[in-house]
C-alpha positions as CSV (number, residue, x, y, z in Angstrom):
1,M,102.0,105.8,57.6
2,R,99.6,104.8,54.9
3,E,102.0,105.4,52.5
4,Q,105.0,103.4,54.4
5,R,102.5,100.1,54.6
6,R,101.7,100.5,51.0
7,T,105.2,99.9,50.4
8,R,106.1,97.4,52.3
9,R,102.8,95.5,51.2
10,F,104.5,95.3,47.6
11,A,108.0,94.6,49.4
12,A,106.3,91.8,51.1
13,L,105.1,90.8,47.9
14,A,108.2,90.8,46.4
15,L,110.0,89.0,49.0
16,A,107.3,86.3,49.2
17,A,108.1,85.5,45.4
18,T,111.4,84.9,46.1
19,V,110.7,81.7,47.9
20,V,109.5,80.3,44.9
21,L,111.9,82.1,42.4
22,A,115.0,81.6,44.6
23,A,114.1,77.8,45.1
24,C,113.7,77.8,41.4
25,G,117.2,78.5,40.7
26,D,116.8,82.2,40.1
27,D,120.0,84.1,40.0
28,D,118.4,86.7,42.4
29,D,120.1,86.4,45.9
30,S,117.0,88.0,47.5
31,D,116.0,86.5,50.9
32,A,114.3,83.7,50.8
33,D,112.0,83.8,53.5
34,D,108.8,85.9,52.7
35,E,107.8,89.1,54.4
36,P,109.9,91.9,56.3
37,A,111.0,89.2,58.8
38,T,114.7,90.6,58.4
39,E,113.5,93.8,59.5
40,E,111.5,92.5,62.4
41,S,114.7,90.4,63.4
42,T,117.2,93.2,63.6
43,D,115.6,94.8,66.5
44,E,114.9,92.1,68.4
45,P,116.9,88.8,70.4
46,A,117.3,85.4,68.6
47,T,113.5,84.4,68.2
48,D,110.6,85.7,66.7
49,D,108.4,85.4,69.5
50,E,110.4,84.4,72.6
51,P,113.5,86.4,74.1
52,A,116.8,85.6,74.2
53,D,119.1,86.6,77.1
54,E,121.1,88.9,74.9
55,P,120.5,90.4,71.5
56,A,122.6,88.6,68.7
57,A,125.7,90.3,67.9
58,D,125.2,90.3,64.1
59,D,123.0,88.1,61.6
60,E,126.2,85.9,60.6
61,P,125.6,82.0,61.9
62,A,128.0,81.0,64.7
63,A,131.4,80.9,63.3
64,E,131.8,77.3,64.0
65,P,129.8,74.5,63.5
66,A,129.0,73.0,67.1
67,G,128.3,69.2,68.0
68,D,131.0,66.9,68.8
69,D,134.4,68.7,68.9
70,E,136.1,65.9,67.3
71,E,136.2,65.4,63.6
72,A,133.3,62.9,62.7
73,S,134.5,59.2,61.9
74,G,135.1,58.5,58.2
75,D,132.2,56.1,58.3
76,D,129.9,58.3,60.2
77,A,127.1,60.2,58.2
78,V,127.3,63.8,59.0
79,I,123.9,65.6,59.7
80,P,124.1,69.6,59.4
81,V,121.5,71.1,62.0
82,W,120.8,74.8,61.8
83,I,119.2,76.4,64.7
84,A,118.1,80.0,65.5
85,F,119.8,80.3,68.9
86,E,123.4,81.8,69.7
87,D,123.1,82.1,73.2
88,Y,122.8,79.7,75.9
89,R,120.4,78.0,74.2
90,L,123.0,76.9,71.4
91,D,125.6,75.6,74.2
92,W,122.8,73.4,75.7
93,T,121.9,72.1,72.3
94,N,125.8,71.4,71.5
95,E,125.6,69.1,74.9
96,V,122.7,67.3,73.5
97,A,124.5,66.7,70.1
98,A,127.8,65.2,71.8
99,A,125.4,62.8,73.4
100,F,123.9,62.0,70.4
101,N,126.7,61.5,68.7
102,E,128.2,59.0,71.4
103,Q,125.1,57.0,71.7
104,V,123.6,56.7,68.3
105,D,126.2,54.8,65.8
106,G,126.7,56.0,62.5
107,Y,126.0,59.4,62.4
108,S,127.6,63.1,63.4
109,V,125.2,65.6,64.3
110,E,126.7,69.3,63.7
111,I,125.1,72.0,65.2
112,T,125.1,75.6,63.4
113,G,123.4,78.4,65.2
114,F,121.8,81.7,63.7
115,A,120.7,84.8,65.1
116,S,116.9,84.4,64.0
117,Y,114.7,82.0,62.2
118,N,114.6,84.1,59.3
119,D,118.4,84.1,58.9
120,A,118.6,80.1,59.5
121,F,115.8,80.0,57.0
122,D,116.9,82.2,54.4
123,A,120.4,80.4,54.7
124,A,118.6,77.3,54.0
125,I,117.1,78.1,50.8
126,Q,120.8,79.4,49.6
127,A,122.2,76.0,50.8
128,I,119.6,74.1,48.8
129,N,120.1,76.2,45.8
130,S,123.7,75.8,45.7
131,G,123.4,71.9,46.1
132,E,124.7,71.7,49.9
133,P,121.5,72.0,52.1
134,P,121.7,71.2,55.8
135,A,119.5,68.4,57.1
136,V,117.4,70.1,59.4
137,V,116.3,73.8,59.7
138,H,114.7,75.4,63.1
139,F,111.7,77.6,62.2
140,F,109.1,79.3,64.1
141,E,105.4,78.7,64.2
142,A,104.1,81.8,62.8
143,A,105.6,80.9,59.2
144,T,104.3,77.5,59.3
145,Q,102.2,78.1,56.2
146,E,105.4,79.3,54.1
147,A,107.4,76.6,55.3
148,R,104.6,74.4,53.7
149,D,104.3,76.3,50.8
150,A,108.3,76.8,49.9
151,L,109.1,74.9,46.8
152,A,112.8,73.7,45.4
153,G,114.0,74.0,41.9
154,N,112.5,70.8,40.9
155,G,109.0,71.7,42.0
156,E,109.2,69.6,45.1
157,P,108.6,70.9,48.8
158,V,111.5,72.2,50.4
159,F,110.7,70.3,53.4
160,A,109.7,66.9,54.0
161,D,106.4,65.5,55.6
162,L,107.9,64.4,59.1
163,E,105.6,61.6,59.6
164,A,105.7,60.6,55.9
165,I,109.2,59.7,56.3
166,I,109.2,58.1,59.5
167,D,106.4,56.1,57.5
168,G,105.0,54.5,60.7
169,R,108.2,53.3,62.4
170,T,108.5,53.5,66.3
171,E,112.0,53.9,66.3
172,V,114.8,55.1,63.6
173,A,118.6,54.5,64.2
174,G,117.6,52.8,67.5
175,V,116.0,56.0,68.9
176,P,112.4,56.1,69.8
177,V,110.3,58.1,68.0
178,V,108.1,60.6,70.5
179,L,105.7,62.1,68.4
180,D,102.8,60.2,70.1
181,D,103.9,61.8,73.2
182,V,103.6,65.5,72.2
183,V,101.9,67.5,74.4
184,A,98.2,68.1,73.1
185,S,98.8,71.9,72.8
186,A,102.0,71.6,70.4
187,A,100.2,68.2,68.8
188,T,97.3,70.3,67.7
189,Y,98.9,73.0,66.3
190,Y,101.6,71.4,64.3
191,Q,99.4,68.4,63.2
192,L,98.5,69.7,59.7
193,D,95.9,67.4,57.8
194,G,96.3,65.2,60.2
195,S,100.1,64.6,60.0
196,Y,103.2,66.2,61.4
197,T,105.0,68.0,59.0
198,S,107.8,69.2,61.5
199,M,109.1,67.9,64.9
200,P,108.0,70.2,67.9
201,W,110.6,71.5,70.1
202,N,110.8,74.9,72.0
203,T,107.3,75.5,72.8
204,S,105.9,78.7,74.9
205,S,103.1,80.5,75.8
206,A,102.8,84.1,77.2
207,I,102.3,84.4,80.7
208,M,102.4,86.8,83.7
209,F,104.8,87.5,86.0
210,L,104.3,89.3,89.3
211,N,107.2,90.9,91.9
212,R,105.1,89.7,95.0
213,T,107.3,91.8,97.3
214,L,106.5,95.0,95.5
215,L,102.7,94.1,95.7
216,D,102.8,93.2,99.4
217,A,104.7,96.5,100.1
218,A,101.8,98.5,98.4
219,G,99.0,96.2,100.1
220,V,97.8,94.6,96.6
221,E,96.8,91.2,97.5
222,G,95.6,88.4,95.0
223,T,96.7,87.5,91.4
224,P,94.6,89.5,88.7
225,A,93.3,86.9,86.0
226,T,91.4,89.6,84.2
227,W,92.3,92.6,82.1
228,Q,89.9,94.3,84.8
229,E,91.5,92.8,87.7
230,L,94.9,93.9,86.5
231,E,93.5,97.3,85.9
232,A,92.2,97.6,89.3
233,A,95.5,96.1,90.8
234,C,97.6,98.9,88.8
235,E,95.1,101.6,90.2
236,A,95.5,100.2,93.9
237,F,99.4,99.8,93.5
238,M,100.0,103.5,91.9
239,A,98.2,105.1,94.8
240,S,100.3,103.3,97.5
241,D,103.4,104.5,98.9
242,A,105.4,101.5,97.2
243,A,104.4,103.0,94.0
244,T,107.0,102.9,91.0
245,D,107.1,105.1,87.9
246,S,104.4,102.5,86.4
247,C,102.9,99.1,87.0
248,V,103.0,96.7,84.1
249,T,104.7,96.5,80.8
250,W,104.9,93.9,77.9
251,P,106.4,93.8,74.3
252,N,104.7,95.7,71.6
253,H,104.4,92.3,69.6
254,S,101.7,91.0,67.6
255,W,101.9,87.7,69.6
256,F,100.6,89.1,72.6
257,V,97.6,90.5,70.6
258,E,97.4,86.8,68.8
259,Q,97.5,85.4,72.6
260,D,94.5,88.1,74.0
261,I,92.0,87.2,70.8
262,A,92.3,83.6,71.3
263,L,91.6,84.5,74.8
264,Q,88.7,86.0,73.8
265,G,87.7,82.8,71.8
266,E,88.0,84.4,68.4
267,L,89.6,83.7,65.3
268,L,92.5,85.9,63.4
269,A,91.6,84.3,59.9
270,N,88.8,82.4,58.2
271,N,88.4,78.6,57.6
272,D,89.0,78.1,61.0
273,N,92.2,79.9,61.5
274,G,93.2,78.2,58.5
275,R,92.9,74.6,59.6
276,S,90.1,73.5,57.8
277,G,91.1,75.4,54.5
278,R,93.8,77.9,53.1
279,A,92.8,81.3,55.1
280,D,92.1,84.1,52.6
281,E,90.4,86.7,55.1
282,V,92.1,87.9,58.2
283,F,89.9,89.5,60.8
284,I,92.4,92.3,62.2
285,D,89.5,94.9,62.8
286,S,87.1,92.4,64.8
287,D,85.2,93.5,68.0
288,A,87.8,91.2,69.9
289,M,90.7,93.2,68.6
290,V,89.6,96.7,68.8
291,D,88.4,95.8,72.7
292,Y,92.1,94.6,73.4
293,V,93.6,97.5,71.9
294,T,91.4,99.7,73.5
295,W,92.3,98.4,76.9
296,W,95.6,98.8,76.1
297,K,95.6,102.1,75.3
298,G,93.4,102.9,78.6
299,M,96.3,101.3,80.5
300,A,98.6,103.4,78.8
301,D,96.8,106.5,78.9
302,Q,96.4,106.2,82.8
303,G,100.0,105.8,83.3
304,Y,99.8,102.0,84.3
305,Y,101.4,100.6,81.2
306,T,104.9,101.5,79.8
307,Y,105.8,101.3,76.2
308,T,109.4,101.6,76.0
309,G,109.0,103.0,72.3
310,T,110.5,100.3,70.6
311,Q,108.4,97.4,69.0
312,R,109.0,94.0,69.9
313,D,111.2,95.1,72.7
314,W,111.9,91.9,74.6
315,G,115.0,93.3,76.3
316,G,113.4,96.5,77.5
317,T,110.5,95.1,79.1
318,Y,112.6,92.4,80.6
319,D,114.9,94.9,82.2
320,L,112.0,96.9,83.6
321,F,110.8,94.1,85.5
322,A,114.2,92.9,86.8
323,A,114.8,96.7,88.0
324,Q,111.8,96.4,89.8
325,N,110.6,99.4,87.6
326,V,107.2,97.5,87.4
327,P,105.3,94.8,89.4
328,F,103.7,93.4,86.7
329,L,105.5,91.8,83.3
330,L,103.5,89.9,80.8
331,Y,106.0,87.8,78.7
332,S,107.2,84.6,77.5
333,S,107.4,81.5,79.7
334,S,110.6,80.7,77.7
335,D,112.2,83.2,80.0
336,T,110.4,81.7,83.2
337,T,113.8,80.2,84.4
338,A,115.8,83.6,84.0
339,L,113.0,85.6,85.5
340,T,112.6,83.4,88.6
341,D,116.1,83.8,89.1
342,E,116.3,87.8,88.7
343,G,114.0,87.7,92.0
344,A,116.2,85.5,94.0
345,N,119.1,87.1,92.8
346,G,117.7,90.6,93.4
347,G,115.9,90.0,96.7
348,F,112.6,89.8,95.5
349,E,109.8,86.9,95.2
350,V,108.7,86.5,91.6
351,E,105.3,84.7,90.7
352,A,104.3,83.4,87.7
353,A,100.5,83.1,86.6
354,F,98.2,82.8,83.4
355,L,97.8,85.5,81.3
356,P,95.0,87.9,82.2
357,R,91.9,87.9,79.7
358,N,89.2,89.9,79.1
359,G,86.6,89.4,81.9
360,E,84.0,89.7,79.9
361,A,84.7,87.1,77.3
362,T,84.0,83.2,77.5
363,G,84.8,80.2,75.8
364,G,89.0,80.9,74.9
365,G,92.0,79.8,75.6
366,A,96.1,80.5,75.4
367,L,98.0,79.9,72.3
368,I,101.7,78.5,71.9
369,G,104.9,79.9,70.7
370,G,108.0,78.8,69.8
371,A,109.3,76.7,66.8
372,T,109.8,73.3,65.2
373,N,112.6,71.4,63.7
374,W,112.0,70.6,59.8
375,V,113.8,68.0,58.0
376,I,115.0,68.9,54.3
377,N,113.4,67.2,51.5
378,G,115.2,64.8,49.1
379,L,118.0,63.9,51.3
380,D,119.7,60.5,50.7
381,E,118.1,57.3,52.9
382,T,120.8,57.4,55.4
383,T,121.2,61.3,56.0
384,Q,117.5,61.4,56.4
385,D,117.2,58.7,58.7
386,G,119.8,60.4,60.8
387,A,117.9,63.6,60.8
388,I,114.7,61.7,62.2
389,A,116.9,60.3,64.9
390,W,118.0,63.5,65.8
391,V,114.8,65.7,66.3
392,N,113.3,62.9,68.1
393,F,116.2,62.3,70.4
394,L,116.2,66.3,70.9
395,S,112.9,65.8,72.1
396,N,113.0,62.7,74.3
397,P,111.5,62.8,77.6
398,E,115.0,63.0,79.2
399,N,116.1,66.0,77.0
400,A,112.9,67.7,76.9
401,A,112.8,67.8,80.5
402,S,116.2,69.3,80.9
403,W,115.5,71.8,77.9
404,H,112.4,73.3,80.2
405,Q,114.6,73.4,83.5
406,T,117.2,75.3,81.7
407,T,115.0,77.7,80.0
408,G,111.0,77.7,80.9
409,Y,109.9,76.0,77.4
410,I,107.1,73.9,78.6
411,P,108.1,70.2,78.5
412,I,107.4,69.0,75.0
413,T,106.3,65.3,75.8
414,E,103.8,64.0,78.4
415,T,106.5,61.7,79.7
416,A,108.7,64.7,80.6
417,V,105.8,66.4,82.4
418,S,104.9,63.1,84.3
419,N,108.8,62.7,85.3
420,L,109.1,66.0,86.4
421,E,105.8,65.9,88.5
422,A,107.1,62.6,89.9
423,E,110.5,63.9,91.0
424,G,108.6,66.8,92.8
425,Y,110.1,69.5,90.3
426,F,107.2,71.3,90.1
427,D,106.3,71.7,93.7
428,E,110.0,73.0,94.5
429,N,109.5,75.4,91.4
430,P,105.9,76.2,90.9
431,N,106.6,78.8,88.3
432,Q,107.8,76.5,86.2
433,R,104.2,74.6,85.9
434,I,102.3,77.8,84.9
435,A,102.7,77.7,81.2
436,S,102.1,74.0,80.8
437,E,98.8,74.2,82.8
438,Q,97.7,77.4,80.9
439,L,97.9,75.6,77.6
440,A,96.2,72.5,78.9
441,A,93.4,74.5,80.4
442,S,92.7,75.9,77.0
443,P,89.7,74.1,75.2
444,D,90.5,72.8,71.8
445,T,89.0,75.0,69.2
446,P,89.9,76.6,66.3
447,A,90.9,79.6,67.9
448,T,93.1,78.5,70.5
449,T,94.9,75.8,67.7
450,G,96.4,79.3,66.4
451,A,96.1,80.7,63.0
452,L,97.9,79.1,59.8
453,V,98.4,82.2,57.4
454,G,100.2,83.1,54.8
455,N,102.8,86.2,55.0
456,F,101.9,85.9,59.0
457,V,105.2,88.0,59.8
458,A,104.3,90.5,57.6
459,I,100.7,90.8,58.8
460,R,102.0,90.7,62.4
461,D,104.3,93.7,61.6
462,V,101.2,95.5,60.4
463,I,99.5,94.9,63.6
464,T,102.8,95.9,65.6
465,E,102.9,99.2,63.7
466,S,99.2,100.1,64.1
467,I,99.4,99.6,67.9
468,E,102.6,101.9,68.2
469,S,100.4,104.3,66.2
470,V,97.8,104.0,69.0
471,L,100.1,104.1,71.9
472,V,102.4,106.9,70.5
473,N,100.3,108.9,68.6
474,G,97.1,108.3,70.1
475,D,95.4,107.3,67.2
476,D,91.8,105.9,67.4
477,P,91.8,101.7,68.2
478,A,89.0,101.1,65.8
479,E,90.1,103.6,63.1
480,A,93.8,102.0,63.3
481,M,93.0,98.4,63.3
482,A,90.7,99.2,60.1
483,A,93.2,100.4,58.5
484,A,95.7,97.4,59.6
485,Q,92.9,95.1,58.2
486,E,93.0,96.7,54.8
487,D,96.9,96.2,54.7
488,A,97.0,92.6,56.4
489,Q,94.2,91.4,53.9
490,A,96.4,92.8,51.1
491,L,99.4,91.2,52.2
492,L,97.3,87.9,52.5
493,D,95.9,88.0,49.1
494,E,99.0,88.7,47.4
495,Y,100.7,85.9,49.3
496,N,97.8,83.5,48.0
497,L,98.0,84.9,44.4
498,L,101.5,83.1,44.4
499,F,101.0,79.9,46.5
500,A,97.1,79.2,46.9
501,D,96.2,76.2,44.7
502,G,93.9,76.7,41.6
C-alpha cells in the first residue's frame, strides 16, 4: 500500500506539472488537470462529490453541443459552455440555455456535457492550447486552488477573475448580476481575496436520510443528531424484529471525512484552511480525524455500517437505501428530490435530517460541496459579456429555485429561498429545506469555510484509500492516518514547489 502511494505521489506531481506545461504549449497531451482525478472519475458518477442518477457511459463529451436546437443567427455571438453533467441535469441546463437564447439578444449559448469535472477541465486546457476554448467551464469546489493556479501559454491565468471582469456592473447584456444575492455558505467558500473568481452554481451539503417506516416498525424513535445517537439507534434497530442486514451506509469518499472534521470545528490545513495564506501543511492525522475514522470502524465492526467494497460508491450506497436494506443513509443533498421520490414510489417515508456530528465536540459546522462556473480568460469583450450574462442568468432566482426543485442542490440565491418560502414550497416539501438550514446554522469560521488546498483531489484519494485499509484490512485508524498524513503532505509539498509564489 505504501509503495502504491509513493508511486501515486510522483505520478500526481507529473500530472500537476502538466497544468502548466500543457498550457505553455508543450507537445505532451497529458491530462491538464492535476492529481489522479481521472482514476477517481472512472469509478463514480458524473460529479466528484455528488452523485448522478446513473454513471456516465464513457468519458467522452456529449455528441452534440446542446442548447438551442436551431442554428445560431449569423449576428449572434456563440457562447460555448462546458458542464460536467450528462444526465437529467444536462437536460435541465439545455432548457435554461434555450430560454437565455430567446430572451437575451445577440447571444447563443451552446451547452456541451462531459462525464466528469476532470474531463471538462482537461478538454478545456486542450481547447485553450488549440486556440478554440469554450467561454465557460464547470468545475468542482475541491479543485478551486488548481483552477486559480492554472496558466495559459502566455503566462496569464486560464480563468478570468469573475468579479474583476464584471467591473462593478449591476447587469450585463440586460441580465442582472446576482453575486450579491448568493447564499452565505457558498459566498464564504468561493469569495477568495475578497472577490468571486467564479460563479457559484450547483451547491450541496452532506445530510442524513432516514427510512422512517422501517424505524417505526423497529420502534426506534427520534432523529439521531450525533454519532453516539446514531450508534444507539442502530443498536436498537438491529436488535428489533424489523432489522435488515445492517443499519447505515455512506460512500467511502473524503468529502464525508472533511464534513466531519469541520463539524468538530477542526481544520484540514494550515493558514486557516488555506484562506489567510497558501496552505503548506495538512492535518490528516489530527485527533479529530482519528476520532472519526475510529468511530466509523467501530460502526463497521459491530455490523451497523455497510461498506460496499468500492471507493466513492455513490450508486451502491444509494441503492442500499432505495431497496430498504438500511434505514439510514448519509449522502449528498443533491439527490434529495430523487431519494424522497424513491420512498414515495416504494411505499416508505423518507425523512431528511442534519448530518450527525461528534457529540463530544462543539463549535463546528457543515461544509458545502458542488461546483462553480469559470469564465475563460482572454475572451473578446462580446463573448466575455455573454459568458458573464449566462452564468448570472443560470443562477438567477427563478432558475435557482427550479434547479433546487429538480435536484436537491440548495437554492443558490437568498431571493430564491425567500420565494420558495413564500410559495409554501418548503412546507409541502420539508426534506428540501434541510441542506440550506444545515449550512445556514454553521458558524462562519475557517473550519466551516472549507479547505483551499493544492493537489486536493489526490489528497482526497489518499484519505479514501487509507479508510478502505481500515474498513477492509482492519488497519489501526491512528496508524493508517499517520501514513496518509505523510503521503498527503508530500503531494502538497510537490504541488507547492510548482505553483507557490517565491
